[in-house]
Structure formats: C-alpha cells, structure tokens
C-alpha positions, 0 to 999 in steps of 0.5 A: 203432797206426799205423806212420806217422811225422811228421817236423817240421823247418823244414829241407827238407834235414834232413827228407830226412836224417831220412826217409832214416835212418828208411827205413834202419831200417825206417820207410817211411811218412813225413809231413813238415811244415815247422813246428809248425803244419803238424806239428799239422795233419798229426797231427790229419789222420791216424793217426801212430804216431811224431813226430820234431820239431826244436826250433827252428822258426818259427810253432810250435816243437818244445816247443809242438808236443809240448805240443799233441800231448800234449793230444791223445794222451799215448802217441804217442812223440815224439822231439826231434831237435835241436842243443839238447844242454844238460842244462837244455834236455833236461830242459825237453823231457822235462817238455814230454812228449818221449819221447826226445832225438836230437842232430843229427848222428845215425847210423841206428844211434843212431836205431835204438837210440832207436826200439827202446826205445820203438817196435815197427815 
C-alpha cells in the first residue's frame, strides 16, 4: 500500500493545516486537491494509501468523493475531516464508506490516534 496521502479541501489554509498535522505524525508524502473533482482525478492518477477529505466543497462534496473512491477501491482508508459533527451526519458519512471521522479543529495527537487504528506508516 502506498504511503501517499490525498488531502481534499476547498480551503487552501485548511489543506496546509492538515498537511502540517500529517507531517507531525510521520506522513510526508501528501497530494492536495481543492475539491472532490480534483481529488478523484488525483486518486485515479497515482497510488494513494489514505484519503482525508472535507465534507462541504464545491463541484463534488466529500460524500460524493467517498462514494466514487469506494467504487474504485473498497479498502483505502478515508477520513472525513469536517465541522459536521451531528450524529445523523456522522452516520451518513459512515454509510457512504468513510473509515473514520475527525472534527475540526483537531490536534496532531488526535489525528495520530485515529490513524493508528487504521493505517500503518
């Protein structure tokens, strides 16, 4: 499995924050995408071992991206990184195929805890 991480968020600032947190916990090979359309193209273009996606984005949201990736690869871990913390929304994301959920803002430690459950660096 690839160690490359795909970070998909329409906020460039948030992509940088997520990338810095990933770097802090040992993930240095990061590909960024500004929305789900770009994210799907990146996923199809190169081997990706982990996807971290925002929920609310233009063109293709995180749920749509998750469903598209699951149609290609059922095993790659997908983490939804979002402010959507309501229980019904979490269930909707899990039903779409999200591996786990990380609510913004988050710390590098909480990121490490989530990743350690599902991903080996």
